[in-house]
MOPAC internal coordinates of N, CA, C and O (Angstrom, degrees):
PM7 1SCF
backbone

  N    0.0000 0     0.00 0     0.00 0    0    0    0
  C    1.4316 1     0.00 0     0.00 0    1    0    0
  C    1.5227 1   108.67 1     0.00 0    2    1    0
  O    1.2310 1   120.65 1   -34.60 1    3    2    1
  N    1.3045 1   116.37 1   145.40 1    3    2    1
  C    1.4573 1   121.95 1   176.06 1    5    3    2
  C    1.5169 1   110.59 1  -106.01 1    6    5    3
  O    1.2310 1   121.33 1   -37.94 1    7    6    5
  N    1.3210 1   115.07 1   142.06 1    7    6    5
  C    1.4582 1   121.79 1   173.35 1    9    7    6
  C    1.5149 1   106.75 1  -117.25 1   10    9    7
  O    1.2310 1   120.84 1   -48.38 1   11   10    9
  N    1.3298 1   116.00 1   131.62 1   11   10    9
  C    1.4637 1   121.61 1  -176.04 1   13   11   10
  C    1.5203 1   110.69 1  -114.10 1   14   13   11
  O    1.2310 1   121.33 1   -35.09 1   15   14   13
  N    1.3415 1   115.06 1   144.91 1   15   14   13
  C    1.4623 1   121.41 1   173.08 1   17   15   14
  C    1.5144 1   107.85 1  -136.68 1   18   17   15
  O    1.2310 1   120.87 1   -44.07 1   19   18   17
  N    1.3190 1   115.95 1   135.93 1   19   18   17
  C    1.4572 1   121.84 1   176.74 1   21   19   18
  C    1.5199 1   108.11 1  -127.51 1   22   21   19
  O    1.2310 1   120.84 1   -48.28 1   23   22   21
  N    1.3274 1   115.99 1   131.72 1   23   22   21
  C    1.4584 1   120.75 1   178.33 1   25   23   22
  C    1.5136 1   109.26 1  -135.79 1   26   25   23
  O    1.2310 1   121.40 1   -33.19 1   27   26   25
  N    1.3247 1   114.92 1   146.81 1   27   26   25
  C    1.4561 1   119.06 1   173.71 1   29   27   26
  C    1.5191 1   109.29 1  -158.39 1   30   29   27
  O    1.2310 1   121.31 1   -24.89 1   31   30   29
  N    1.3043 1   115.10 1   155.11 1   31   30   29
  C    1.4573 1   123.03 1   174.92 1   33   31   30
  C    1.5106 1   107.70 1  -130.73 1   34   33   31
  O    1.2310 1   120.37 1   -34.85 1   35   34   33
  N    1.3178 1   116.90 1   145.15 1   35   34   33
  C    1.4594 1   119.14 1   173.73 1   37   35   34
  C    1.5164 1   108.88 1  -144.11 1   38   37   35
  O    1.2310 1   121.60 1   -36.36 1   39   38   37
  N    1.3038 1   114.55 1   143.64 1   39   38   37
  C    1.4542 1   121.20 1   178.61 1   41   39   38
  C    1.5114 1   110.03 1   168.57 1   42   41   39
  O    1.2310 1   120.70 1   -19.03 1   43   42   41
  N    1.3061 1   116.27 1   160.97 1   43   42   41
  C    1.4647 1   121.79 1   179.82 1   45   43   42
  C    1.5256 1   111.70 1    55.31 1   46   45   43
  O    1.2310 1   121.17 1  -150.61 1   47   46   45
  N    1.3382 1   115.37 1    29.39 1   47   46   45
  C    1.4553 1   119.51 1   175.59 1   49   47   46
  C    1.5145 1   115.90 1    84.34 1   50   49   47
  O    1.2310 1   119.69 1  -173.57 1   51   50   49
  N    1.3542 1   118.20 1     6.43 1   51   50   49
  C    1.4682 1   119.14 1   177.79 1   53   51   50
  C    1.5209 1   110.24 1  -131.60 1   54   53   51
  O    1.2310 1   121.18 1   -19.30 1   55   54   53
  N    1.3194 1   115.36 1   160.70 1   55   54   53
  C    1.4593 1   122.33 1   173.27 1   57   55   54
  C    1.5134 1   108.36 1  -124.14 1   58   57   55
  O    1.2310 1   121.06 1   -39.05 1   59   58   57
  N    1.3151 1   115.58 1   140.95 1   59   58   57
  C    1.4647 1   121.67 1   178.26 1   61   59   58
  C    1.5184 1   107.06 1  -127.92 1   62   61   59
  O    1.2310 1   120.91 1   -44.93 1   63   62   61
  N    1.2966 1   115.87 1   135.07 1   63   62   61
  C    1.4571 1   120.15 1   178.01 1   65   63   62
  C    1.5092 1   111.20 1    94.44 1   66   65   63
  O    1.2310 1   121.32 1    41.44 1   67   66   65
  N    1.3286 1   115.09 1  -138.56 1   67   66   65
  C    1.4466 1   120.43 1  -177.24 1   69   67   66
  C    1.5151 1   112.43 1    81.93 1   70   69   67
  O    1.2310 1   120.70 1  -170.20 1   71   70   69
  N    1.3271 1   116.26 1     9.80 1   71   70   69
  C    1.4621 1   121.02 1  -179.80 1   73   71   70
  C    1.5209 1   108.36 1  -103.96 1   74   73   71
  O    1.2310 1   120.59 1   -44.87 1   75   74   73
  N    1.3034 1   116.47 1   135.13 1   75   74   73
  C    1.4549 1   121.02 1   177.45 1   77   75   74
  C    1.5189 1   109.98 1   -84.02 1   78   77   75
  O    1.2310 1   121.26 1   -40.43 1   79   78   77
  N    1.3190 1   115.19 1   139.57 1   79   78   77
  C    1.4615 1   121.18 1   172.68 1   81   79   78
  C    1.5158 1   107.18 1  -108.95 1   82   81   79
  O    1.2310 1   120.58 1   -40.92 1   83   82   81
  N    1.3003 1   116.49 1   139.08 1   83   82   81
  C    1.4534 1   121.33 1   178.99 1   85   83   82
  C    1.5214 1   109.03 1  -125.00 1   86   85   83
  O    1.2310 1   120.84 1   -46.66 1   87   86   85
  N    1.3245 1   116.00 1   133.34 1   87   86   85
  C    1.4554 1   122.28 1   176.49 1   89   87   86
  C    1.5187 1   107.94 1  -125.26 1   90   89   87
  O    1.2310 1   120.79 1   -50.57 1   91   90   89
  N    1.3104 1   116.09 1   129.43 1   91   90   89
  C    1.4597 1   120.51 1   175.70 1   93   91   90
  C    1.5250 1   108.38 1   -84.41 1   94   93   91
  O    1.2310 1   120.72 1   -47.92 1   95   94   93
  N    1.3173 1   116.23 1   132.08 1   95   94   93
  C    1.4559 1   121.31 1   177.20 1   97   95   94
  C    1.5225 1   108.93 1  -125.17 1   98   97   95
  O    1.2310 1   121.28 1   -28.87 1   99   98   97
  N    1.3282 1   115.16 1   151.13 1   99   98   97
  C    1.4515 1   119.47 1   178.46 1  101   99   98
  C    1.5140 1   112.06 1   -95.67 1  102  101   99
  O    1.2310 1   120.83 1   160.17 1  103  102  101
  N    1.3110 1   116.02 1   -19.83 1  103  102  101
  C    1.4489 1   119.64 1  -179.57 1  105  103  102
  C    1.5080 1   109.83 1  -154.28 1  106  105  103
  O    1.2310 1   121.37 1   -11.36 1  107  106  105
  N    1.2908 1   114.99 1   168.64 1  107  106  105
  C    1.4459 1   118.69 1   178.44 1  109  107  106
  C    1.5028 1   111.17 1  -179.60 1  110  109  107
  O    1.2310 1   122.25 1   -12.43 1  111  110  109
  N    1.3155 1   113.29 1   167.57 1  111  110  109
  C    1.4496 1   120.35 1   178.62 1  113  111  110
  C    1.5146 1   108.46 1  -141.57 1  114  113  111
  O    1.2310 1   121.02 1   -25.13 1  115  114  113
  N    1.3100 1   115.66 1   154.87 1  115  114  113
  C    1.4633 1   120.77 1   177.08 1  117  115  114
  C    1.5171 1   109.67 1  -135.49 1  118  117  115
  O    1.2310 1   121.49 1   -23.01 1  119  118  117
  N    1.3077 1   114.76 1   156.99 1  119  118  117
  C    1.4563 1   122.85 1   167.06 1  121  119  118
  C    1.5108 1   105.73 1  -127.49 1  122  121  119
  O    1.2310 1   120.27 1   -47.95 1  123  122  121
  N    1.3081 1   117.09 1   132.05 1  123  122  121
  C    1.4541 1   122.77 1   178.60 1  125  123  122
  C    1.5163 1   105.98 1  -143.51 1  126  125  123
  O    1.2310 1   121.12 1   -87.26 1  127  126  125
  N    1.3329 1   115.47 1    92.74 1  127  126  125
  C    1.4516 1   118.30 1  -174.83 1  129  127  126
  C    1.5134 1   112.28 1  -150.44 1  130  129  127
  O    1.2310 1   121.57 1    -7.36 1  131  130  129
  N    1.3172 1   114.60 1   172.64 1  131  130  129
  C    1.4583 1   121.85 1  -179.99 1  133  131  130
  C    1.5202 1   109.20 1  -114.05 1  134  133  131
  O    1.2310 1   121.21 1   -48.88 1  135  134  133
  N    1.3328 1   115.29 1   131.12 1  135  134  133
  C    1.4496 1   121.87 1   177.41 1  137  135  134
  C    1.5273 1   106.85 1  -104.17 1  138  137  135
  O    1.2310 1   120.47 1   -46.89 1  139  138  137
  N    1.2995 1   116.71 1   133.11 1  139  138  137
  C    1.4679 1   121.87 1  -176.81 1  141  139  138
  C    1.5302 1   111.49 1   -59.82 1  142  141  139
  O    1.2310 1   121.02 1   -19.63 1  143  142  141
  N    1.3032 1   115.65 1   160.37 1  143  142  141
  C    1.4642 1   122.14 1   178.38 1  145  143  142
  C    1.5274 1   111.23 1   -66.15 1  146  145  143
  O    1.2310 1   121.11 1   -27.19 1  147  146  145
  N    1.3123 1   115.48 1   152.81 1  147  146  145
  C    1.4685 1   124.38 1   172.33 1  149  147  146
  C    1.5217 1   113.42 1    56.72 1  150  149  147
  O    1.2310 1   120.43 1  -139.54 1  151  150  149
  N    1.3222 1   116.78 1    40.46 1  151  150  149
  C    1.4600 1   121.83 1   176.52 1  153  151  150
  C    1.5314 1   109.06 1   -96.74 1  154  153  151
  O    1.2310 1   120.66 1   -36.07 1  155  154  153
  N    1.3192 1   116.33 1   143.93 1  155  154  153
  C    1.4672 1   121.07 1   177.53 1  157  155  154
  C    1.5135 1   108.79 1  -121.75 1  158  157  155
  O    1.2310 1   120.96 1   -62.37 1  159  158  157
  N    1.3176 1   115.77 1   117.63 1  159  158  157
  C    1.4644 1   123.11 1   176.82 1  161  159  158
  C    1.5271 1   112.98 1    51.80 1  162  161  159
  O    1.2310 1   120.84 1  -135.35 1  163  162  161
  N    1.3229 1   115.99 1    44.65 1  163  162  161
  C    1.4585 1   119.61 1   177.03 1  165  163  162
  C    1.5327 1   108.09 1   -79.73 1  166  165  163
  O    1.2310 1   120.91 1   -47.68 1  167  166  165
  N    1.3309 1   115.86 1   132.32 1  167  166  165
  C    1.4623 1   119.95 1   179.48 1  169  167  166
  C    1.5174 1   109.03 1   -78.30 1  170  169  167
  O    1.2310 1   120.84 1   -46.09 1  171  170  169
  N    1.3304 1   115.99 1   133.91 1  171  170  169
  C    1.4577 1   120.75 1   177.27 1  173  171  170
  C    1.5158 1   109.21 1  -118.52 1  174  173  171
  O    1.2310 1   121.12 1   -32.54 1  175  174  173
  N    1.3219 1   115.47 1   147.46 1  175  174  173
  C    1.4624 1   121.47 1  -179.75 1  177  175  174
  C    1.5153 1   109.10 1   -79.76 1  178  177  175
  O    1.2310 1   121.43 1   -86.96 1  179  178  177
  N    1.2837 1   114.86 1    93.04 1  179  178  177
  C    1.4547 1   120.45 1  -175.96 1  181  179  178
  C    1.5137 1   110.11 1  -125.23 1  182  181  179
  O    1.2310 1   120.51 1    -9.80 1  183  182  181
  N    1.3197 1   116.63 1   170.20 1  183  182  181
  C    1.4575 1   119.91 1  -173.47 1  185  183  182
  C    1.5209 1   114.00 1   -66.06 1  186  185  183
  O    1.2310 1   121.49 1   -39.09 1  187  186  185
  N    1.3481 1   114.75 1   140.91 1  187  186  185
  C    1.4561 1   119.65 1   167.80 1  189  187  186
  C    1.5196 1   108.36 1   -70.09 1  190  189  187
  O    1.2310 1   120.66 1   -29.13 1  191  190  189
  N    1.3197 1   116.35 1   150.87 1  191  190  189
  C    1.4588 1   121.18 1   179.09 1  193  191  190
  C    1.5144 1   108.81 1  -126.83 1  194  193  191
  O    1.2310 1   120.64 1   -56.55 1  195  194  193
  N    1.3237 1   116.37 1   123.45 1  195  194  193
  C    1.4627 1   123.27 1   171.37 1  197  195  194
  C    1.5214 1   105.80 1  -108.47 1  198  197  195
  O    1.2310 1   120.30 1   -72.08 1  199  198  197
  N    1.3136 1   117.03 1   107.92 1  199  198  197
  C    1.4648 1   120.45 1  -174.19 1  201  199  198
  C    1.5211 1   113.31 1   -65.03 1  202  201  199
  O    1.2310 1   119.93 1   159.40 1  203  202  201
  N    1.3456 1   117.73 1   -20.60 1  203  202  201
  C    1.4678 1   118.42 1   179.26 1  205  203  202
  C    1.5218 1   111.91 1   -72.16 1  206  205  203
  O    1.2310 1   120.06 1   158.60 1  207  206  205
  N    1.3358 1   117.49 1   -21.40 1  207  206  205
  C    1.4671 1   120.09 1   179.61 1  209  207  206
  C    1.5251 1   113.17 1  -115.78 1  210  209  207
  O    1.2310 1   120.22 1   174.96 1  211  210  209
  N    1.3176 1   117.18 1    -5.04 1  211  210  209
  C    1.4682 1   120.90 1  -177.17 1  213  211  210
  C    1.5247 1   110.29 1   -70.89 1  214  213  211
  O    1.2310 1   120.79 1   -53.46 1  215  214  213
  N    1.3231 1   116.09 1   126.54 1  215  214  213
  C    1.4660 1   120.16 1   177.87 1  217  215  214
  C    1.5255 1   112.35 1  -116.87 1  218  217  215
  O    1.2310 1   120.41 1   168.25 1  219  218  217
  N    1.3251 1   116.81 1   -11.75 1  219  218  217
  C    1.4642 1   121.80 1   177.86 1  221  219  218
  C    1.5264 1   107.93 1  -149.31 1  222  221  219
  O    1.2310 1   120.66 1   -44.32 1  223  222  221
  N    1.3359 1   116.34 1   135.68 1  223  222  221
  C    1.4562 1   119.96 1   171.58 1  225  223  222
  C    1.5188 1   108.95 1  -143.95 1  226  225  223
  O    1.2310 1   121.54 1   -37.99 1  227  226  225
  N    1.3247 1   114.65 1   142.01 1  227  226  225
  C    1.4651 1   119.93 1   178.53 1  229  227  226
  C    1.5191 1   108.74 1  -152.58 1  230  229  227
  O    1.2310 1   121.33 1   -33.94 1  231  230  229
  N    1.3386 1   115.05 1   146.06 1  231  230  229
  C    1.4563 1   120.89 1   177.27 1  233  231  230
  C    1.5226 1   108.15 1  -148.06 1  234  233  231
  O    1.2310 1   120.73 1   -39.29 1  235  234  233
  N    1.3307 1   116.20 1   140.71 1  235  234  233
  C    1.4629 1   121.45 1   177.59 1  237  235  234
  C    1.5267 1   108.18 1  -153.66 1  238  237  235
  O    1.2310 1   121.34 1   -31.99 1  239  238  237
  N    1.3303 1   115.05 1   148.01 1  239  238  237
  C    1.4609 1   121.52 1   175.89 1  241  239  238
  C    1.5243 1   108.29 1  -132.04 1  242  241  239
  O    1.2310 1   120.91 1   -29.25 1  243  242  241
  N    1.3155 1   115.87 1   150.75 1  243  242  241
  C    1.4675 1   118.36 1  -179.39 1  245  243  242
  C    1.5333 1   113.20 1   -85.72 1  246  245  243
  O    1.2310 1   120.34 1   173.55 1  247  246  245
  N    1.3253 1   116.96 1    -6.45 1  247  246  245
  C    1.4681 1   122.94 1   175.40 1  249  247  246
  C    1.5318 1   107.56 1  -134.90 1  250  249  247
  O    1.2310 1   120.16 1   -22.58 1  251  250  249
  N    1.3150 1   117.29 1   157.42 1  251  250  249
  C    1.4554 1   119.94 1   173.52 1  253  251  250
  C    1.5277 1   108.60 1   -58.29 1  254  253  251
  O    1.2310 1   120.42 1   -42.52 1  255  254  253
  N    1.3209 1   116.80 1   137.48 1  255  254  253
  C    1.4577 1   121.04 1   176.72 1  257  255  254
  C    1.5291 1   108.64 1  -160.80 1  258  257  255
  O    1.2310 1   121.09 1   -10.31 1  259  258  257
  N    1.3106 1   115.52 1   169.69 1  259  258  257
  C    1.4625 1   121.27 1   177.62 1  261  259  258
  C    1.5208 1   108.34 1  -119.47 1  262  261  259
  O    1.2310 1   121.17 1   -47.15 1  263  262  261
  N    1.3265 1   115.37 1   132.85 1  263  262  261
  C    1.4589 1   121.45 1   178.30 1  265  263  262
  C    1.5236 1   107.73 1  -119.28 1  266  265  263
  O    1.2310 1   120.79 1   -51.80 1  267  266  265
  N    1.3285 1   116.09 1   128.20 1  267  266  265
  C    1.4661 1   121.84 1   176.49 1  269  267  266
  C    1.5173 1   108.31 1  -115.32 1  270  269  267
  O    1.2310 1   121.06 1   -30.23 1  271  270  269
  N    1.3335 1   115.58 1   149.77 1  271  270  269
  C    1.4584 1   119.34 1  -179.92 1  273  271  270
  C    1.5250 1   111.05 1  -114.60 1  274  273  271
  O    1.2310 1   121.62 1   -42.67 1  275  274  273
  N    1.3393 1   114.51 1   137.33 1  275  274  273
  C    1.4581 1   126.20 1   171.33 1  277  275  274
  C    1.5200 1   116.34 1    71.80 1  278  277  275
  O    1.2310 1   119.11 1   153.41 1  279  278  277
  N    1.3194 1   119.30 1   -26.59 1  279  278  277
  C    1.4606 1   121.80 1  -178.44 1  281  279  278
  C    1.5159 1   108.99 1  -158.15 1  282  281  279
  O    1.2310 1   120.52 1   -32.08 1  283  282  281
  N    1.3282 1   116.61 1   147.92 1  283  282  281
  C    1.4620 1   119.18 1   174.93 1  285  283  282
  C    1.5254 1   111.41 1   -88.64 1  286  285  283
  O    1.2310 1   120.22 1   151.26 1  287  286  285
  N    1.3208 1   117.18 1   -28.74 1  287  286  285
  C    1.4668 1   120.03 1  -176.91 1  289  287  286
  C    1.5230 1   113.34 1   -90.67 1  290  289  287
  O    1.2310 1   120.22 1   148.40 1  291  290  289
  N    1.3308 1   117.19 1   -31.60 1  291  290  289
  C    1.4671 1   121.27 1   178.68 1  293  291  290
  C    1.5319 1   108.83 1  -139.98 1  294  293  291
  O    1.2310 1   120.67 1  -112.56 1  295  294  293
  N    1.3420 1   116.33 1    67.44 1  295  294  293
  C    1.4738 1   119.15 1  -175.52 1  297  295  294
  C    1.5299 1   112.27 1   -67.05 1  298  297  295
  O    1.2310 1   121.41 1   -30.99 1  299  298  297
  N    1.3237 1   114.91 1   149.01 1  299  298  297
  C    1.4718 1   119.05 1   173.24 1  301  299  298
  C    1.5187 1   109.90 1   -69.36 1  302  301  299
  O    1.2310 1   120.57 1   141.26 1  303  302  301
  N    1.3222 1   116.51 1   -38.74 1  303  302  301
  C    1.4673 1   121.67 1   178.09 1  305  303  302
  C    1.5176 1   108.98 1  -139.07 1  306  305  303
  O    1.2310 1   121.04 1   -37.04 1  307  306  305
  N    1.3251 1   115.62 1   142.96 1  307  306  305
  C    1.4578 1   122.76 1   173.13 1  309  307  306
  C    1.5179 1   107.01 1  -124.59 1  310  309  307
  O    1.2310 1   121.04 1   -61.44 1  311  310  309
  N    1.3304 1   115.61 1   118.56 1  311  310  309
  C    1.4578 1   121.80 1  -177.98 1  313  311  310
  C    1.5225 1   109.06 1  -108.59 1  314  313  311
  O    1.2310 1   120.45 1   -64.34 1  315  314  313
  N    1.3198 1   116.75 1   115.66 1  315  314  313
  C    1.4669 1   121.88 1   176.27 1  317  315  314
  C    1.5258 1   106.83 1   -92.82 1  318  317  315
  O    1.2310 1   120.92 1   -90.15 1  319  318  317
  N    1.3281 1   115.84 1    89.85 1  319  318  317
  C    1.4558 1   120.72 1  -175.88 1  321  319  318
  C    1.5191 1   111.09 1   -78.36 1  322  321  319
  O    1.2310 1   121.01 1   -42.31 1  323  322  321
  N    1.3107 1   115.68 1   137.69 1  323  322  321
  C    1.4592 1   122.87 1   173.49 1  325  323  322
  C    1.5265 1   107.66 1  -100.54 1  326  325  323
  O    1.2310 1   120.58 1   -34.66 1  327  326  325
  N    1.3136 1   116.49 1   145.34 1  327  326  325
  C    1.4571 1   121.69 1  -175.65 1  329  327  326
  C    1.5266 1   112.07 1   -52.48 1  330  329  327
  O    1.2310 1   121.24 1   -54.00 1  331  330  329
  N    1.3242 1   115.23 1   126.00 1  331  330  329
  C    1.4705 1   124.26 1   173.46 1  333  331  330
  C    1.5313 1   114.53 1    60.85 1  334  333  331
  O    1.2310 1   120.11 1  -157.01 1  335  334  333
  N    1.3408 1   117.39 1    22.99 1  335  334  333
  C    1.4717 1   121.76 1   175.17 1  337  335  334
  C    1.5318 1   106.37 1  -112.55 1  338  337  335
  O    1.2310 1   119.73 1   -78.97 1  339  338  337
  N    1.3230 1   118.12 1   101.03 1  339  338  337
  C    1.4644 1   119.60 1  -175.90 1  341  339  338
  C    1.5315 1   112.18 1   -74.50 1  342  341  339
  O    1.2310 1   121.61 1   -30.51 1  343  342  341
  N    1.3222 1   114.53 1   149.49 1  343  342  341
  C    1.4552 1   121.90 1   166.57 1  345  343  342
  C    1.5193 1   105.98 1  -103.97 1  346  345  343
  O    1.2310 1   120.16 1   -51.11 1  347  346  345
  N    1.3211 1   117.30 1   128.89 1  347  346  345
  C    1.4639 1   120.35 1   179.89 1  349  347  346
  C    1.5175 1   109.89 1  -135.83 1  350  349  347
  O    1.2310 1   121.46 1   -30.23 1  351  350  349
  N    1.3014 1   114.81 1   149.77 1  351  350  349
  C    1.4576 1   122.21 1   171.73 1  353  351  350
  C    1.5188 1   106.73 1  -146.51 1  354  353  351
  O    1.2310 1   120.71 1   -42.28 1  355  354  353
  N    1.3235 1   116.24 1   137.72 1  355  354  353
  C    1.4532 1   121.96 1  -178.90 1  357  355  354
  C    1.5284 1   107.76 1  -139.06 1  358  357  355
  O    1.2310 1   120.15 1   -32.70 1  359  358  357
  N    1.3263 1   117.31 1   147.30 1  359  358  357
  C    1.4592 1   120.69 1   178.21 1  361  359  358
  C    1.5171 1   109.55 1   -48.40 1  362  361  359
  O    1.2310 1   120.80 1   -47.42 1  363  362  361
  N    1.3213 1   116.08 1   132.58 1  363  362  361
  C    1.4564 1   121.23 1  -177.04 1  365  363  362
  C    1.5128 1   112.16 1   107.11 1  366  365  363
  O    1.2310 1   120.36 1   156.16 1  367  366  365
  N    1.3420 1   116.92 1   -23.84 1  367  366  365
  C    1.4645 1   120.20 1   173.48 1  369  367  366
  C    1.5264 1   108.57 1   -70.95 1  370  369  367
  O    1.2310 1   120.84 1   -17.78 1  371  370  369
  N    1.3067 1   116.00 1   162.22 1  371  370  369
  C    1.4573 1   119.57 1   175.01 1  373  371  370
  C    1.5209 1   109.85 1   -61.83 1  374  373  371
  O    1.2310 1   120.61 1   -42.42 1  375  374  373
  N    1.3155 1   116.45 1   137.58 1  375  374  373
  C    1.4628 1   120.14 1   179.63 1  377  375  374
  C    1.5198 1   110.96 1   -59.10 1  378  377  375
  O    1.2310 1   120.10 1   147.76 1  379  378  377
  N    1.3295 1   117.42 1   -32.24 1  379  378  377
  C    1.4642 1   120.91 1   179.60 1  381  379  378
  C    1.5205 1   112.15 1   -62.64 1  382  381  379
  O    1.2310 1   119.95 1   162.00 1  383  382  381
  N    1.3259 1   117.70 1   -18.00 1  383  382  381
  C    1.4676 1   120.66 1  -178.57 1  385  383  382
  C    1.5291 1   112.91 1   -87.74 1  386  385  383
  O    1.2310 1   120.03 1   177.52 1  387  386  385
  N    1.3345 1   117.54 1    -2.48 1  387  386  385
  C    1.4610 1   119.31 1   175.14 1  389  387  386
  C    1.5159 1   108.16 1   -64.01 1  390  389  387
  O    1.2310 1   120.33 1   -53.24 1  391  390  389
  N    1.3138 1   116.97 1   126.76 1  391  390  389
  C    1.4572 1   119.37 1  -179.04 1  393  391  390
  C    1.5207 1   112.41 1   -87.09 1  394  393  391
  O    1.2310 1   120.01 1   172.45 1  395  394  393
  N    1.3269 1   117.58 1    -7.55 1  395  394  393
  C    1.4630 1   121.38 1   172.17 1  397  395  394
  C    1.5276 1   107.80 1  -111.48 1  398  397  395
  O    1.2310 1   120.65 1   -45.29 1  399  398  397
  N    1.3203 1   116.35 1   134.71 1  399  398  397
  C    1.4621 1   120.57 1  -176.73 1  401  399  398
  C    1.5171 1   112.97 1  -111.09 1  402  401  399
  O    1.2310 1   120.49 1   174.99 1  403  402  401
  N    1.3349 1   116.67 1    -5.01 1  403  402  401
  C    1.4659 1   120.86 1  -179.25 1  405  403  402
  C    1.5247 1   108.77 1  -145.67 1  406  405  403
  O    1.2310 1   121.08 1   -24.30 1  407  406  405
  N    1.3293 1   115.55 1   155.70 1  407  406  405
  C    1.4621 1   120.01 1   174.41 1  409  407  406
  C    1.5307 1   108.90 1   -54.58 1  410  409  407
  O    1.2310 1   120.85 1   -30.45 1  411  410  409
  N    1.3347 1   115.97 1   149.55 1  411  410  409
  C    1.4693 1   120.67 1  -177.12 1  413  411  410
  C    1.5228 1   109.66 1  -121.37 1  414  413  411
  O    1.2310 1   121.06 1   -50.49 1  415  414  413
  N    1.3255 1   115.57 1   129.51 1  415  414  413
  C    1.4598 1   121.10 1   173.33 1  417  415  414
  C    1.5211 1   111.89 1  -119.67 1  418  417  415
  O    1.2310 1   120.58 1   163.34 1  419  418  417
  N    1.3288 1   116.50 1   -16.66 1  419  418  417
  C    1.4648 1   120.95 1   178.42 1  421  419  418
  C    1.5193 1   109.09 1  -141.45 1  422  421  419
  O    1.2310 1   121.30 1   -36.32 1  423  422  421
  N    1.3317 1   115.11 1   143.68 1  423  422  421
  C    1.4646 1   123.11 1   177.80 1  425  423  422
  C    1.5165 1   108.72 1  -124.81 1  426  425  423
  O    1.2310 1   120.40 1   -42.41 1  427  426  425
  N    1.3446 1   116.85 1   137.59 1  427  426  425
  C    1.4609 1   122.18 1   179.32 1  429  427  426
  C    1.5225 1   108.71 1  -128.28 1  430  429  427
  O    1.2310 1   120.58 1   -43.44 1  431  430  429
  N    1.3204 1   116.49 1   136.56 1  431  430  429
  C    1.4613 1   120.72 1  -175.14 1  433  431  430
  C    1.5309 1   110.03 1  -125.09 1  434  433  431
  O    1.2310 1   121.45 1   -43.84 1  435  434  433
  N    1.3339 1   114.84 1   136.16 1  435  434  433
  C    1.4582 1   122.16 1   172.49 1  437  435  434
  C    1.5173 1   107.42 1  -115.72 1  438  437  435
  O    1.2310 1   121.12 1   -55.49 1  439  438  437
  N    1.3306 1   115.46 1   124.51 1  439  438  437
  C    1.4622 1   120.48 1  -176.73 1  441  439  438
  C    1.5245 1   110.58 1  -109.82 1  442  441  439
  O    1.2310 1   121.28 1   -12.49 1  443  442  441
  N    1.3212 1   115.16 1   167.51 1  443  442  441
  C    1.4619 1   121.72 1   176.95 1  445  443  442
  C    1.5136 1   111.21 1   -94.97 1  446  445  443
  O    1.2310 1   121.23 1    31.97 1  447  446  445
  N    1.3218 1   115.25 1  -148.03 1  447  446  445
  C    1.4629 1   122.14 1  -173.14 1  449  447  446
  C    1.5234 1   114.23 1   -72.73 1  450  449  447
  O    1.2310 1   120.03 1   168.62 1  451  450  449
  N    1.3314 1   117.54 1   -11.38 1  451  450  449
  C    1.4674 1   120.29 1  -179.43 1  453  451  450
  C    1.5242 1   109.95 1  -123.03 1  454  453  451
  O    1.2310 1   120.69 1   -27.43 1  455  454  453
  N    1.3229 1   116.29 1   152.57 1  455  454  453
  C    1.4630 1   120.69 1   174.55 1  457  455  454
  C    1.5301 1   108.86 1   -57.99 1  458  457  455
  O    1.2310 1   121.04 1   -32.94 1  459  458  457
  N    1.3220 1   115.62 1   147.06 1  459  458  457
  C    1.4614 1   121.45 1  -173.44 1  461  459  458
  C    1.5216 1   110.70 1  -123.56 1  462  461  459
  O    1.2310 1   120.68 1   -53.98 1  463  462  461
  N    1.3244 1   116.30 1   126.02 1  463  462  461
  C    1.4655 1   122.50 1   174.99 1  465  463  462
  C    1.5276 1   107.29 1   -86.61 1  466  465  463
  O    1.2310 1   120.03 1   -58.06 1  467  466  465
  N    1.3180 1   117.55 1   121.94 1  467  466  465
  C    1.4642 1   123.50 1  -178.13 1  469  467  466
  C    1.5197 1   109.47 1  -118.78 1  470  469  467
  O    1.2310 1   120.95 1   -45.03 1  471  470  469
  N    1.3314 1   115.78 1   134.97 1  471  470  469
  C    1.4584 1   121.28 1   176.23 1  473  471  470
  C    1.5255 1   108.70 1  -128.05 1  474  473  471
  O    1.2310 1   121.34 1   -46.72 1  475  474  473
  N    1.3305 1   115.05 1   133.28 1  475  474  473
  C    1.4698 1   121.57 1   176.78 1  477  475  474
  C    1.5197 1   107.33 1  -132.07 1  478  477  475
  O    1.2310 1   120.64 1   -44.61 1  479  478  477
  N    1.3218 1   116.38 1   135.39 1  479  478  477
  C    1.4553 1   122.20 1   176.47 1  481  479  478
  C    1.5217 1   107.48 1  -128.83 1  482  481  479
  O    1.2310 1   120.95 1   -52.19 1  483  482  481
  N    1.3263 1   115.80 1   127.81 1  483  482  481
  C    1.4612 1   122.35 1   176.58 1  485  483  482
  C    1.5248 1   107.26 1  -127.28 1  486  485  483
  O    1.2310 1   120.78 1   -55.50 1  487  486  485
  N    1.3193 1   116.12 1   124.50 1  487  486  485
  C    1.4627 1   121.52 1   176.42 1  489  487  486
  C    1.5114 1   109.03 1  -117.04 1  490  489  487
  O    1.2310 1   120.56 1   -39.34 1  491  490  489
  N    1.3331 1   116.54 1   140.66 1  491  490  489
  C    1.4544 1   118.82 1  -176.93 1  493  491  490
  C    1.5199 1   111.71 1  -136.22 1  494  493  491
  O    1.2310 1   122.63 1   -23.37 1  495  494  493
  N    1.3129 1   112.57 1   156.63 1  495  494  493
  C    1.4528 1   122.43 1   175.14 1  497  495  494
  C    1.5096 1   106.28 1  -133.03 1  498  497  495
  O    1.2310 1   119.91 1   -73.64 1  499  498  497
  N    1.3186 1   117.77 1   106.36 1  499  498  497
  C    1.4585 1   120.16 1  -176.43 1  501  499  498
  C    1.5252 1   114.19 1   -64.96 1  502  501  499
  O    1.2310 1   120.51 1   168.68 1  503  502  501
  N    1.3215 1   116.63 1   -11.32 1  503  502  501
  C    1.4708 1   119.97 1   177.71 1  505  503  502
  C    1.5229 1   110.02 1  -128.34 1  506  505  503
  O    1.2310 1   120.13 1  -115.54 1  507  506  505
  N    1.3399 1   117.36 1    64.46 1  507  506  505
  C    1.4742 1   118.99 1  -176.09 1  509  507  506
  C    1.5234 1   112.98 1   -66.73 1  510  509  507
  O    1.2310 1   120.10 1   180.00 1  511  510  509

């Protein structure tokens, strides 16, 4: 399966990007669900992430929310998501741009006053 990403910026009379990147993956998992309003550190059934085989990762929420990985008290990563601003990483990007720094086996979400639609996509290649 192929996963595609397209990015571009334009302003001040110029455009940068507009080129699609494609990464072939052999496997992957997604989460596409709604978390109720006013939840604190609710565990959601989302994909495990093995960073040694991960070739694509993306996460987006339709409302501001906080996502913690692996623990609520000492998370490996804490993502303060802003509404409709995706975080993405694809093979070929700088490693420093990976928004996850450790393998993930559990995800916890804290929502605000409204229910939050959360989407996560993880693509992997066991033989990178």
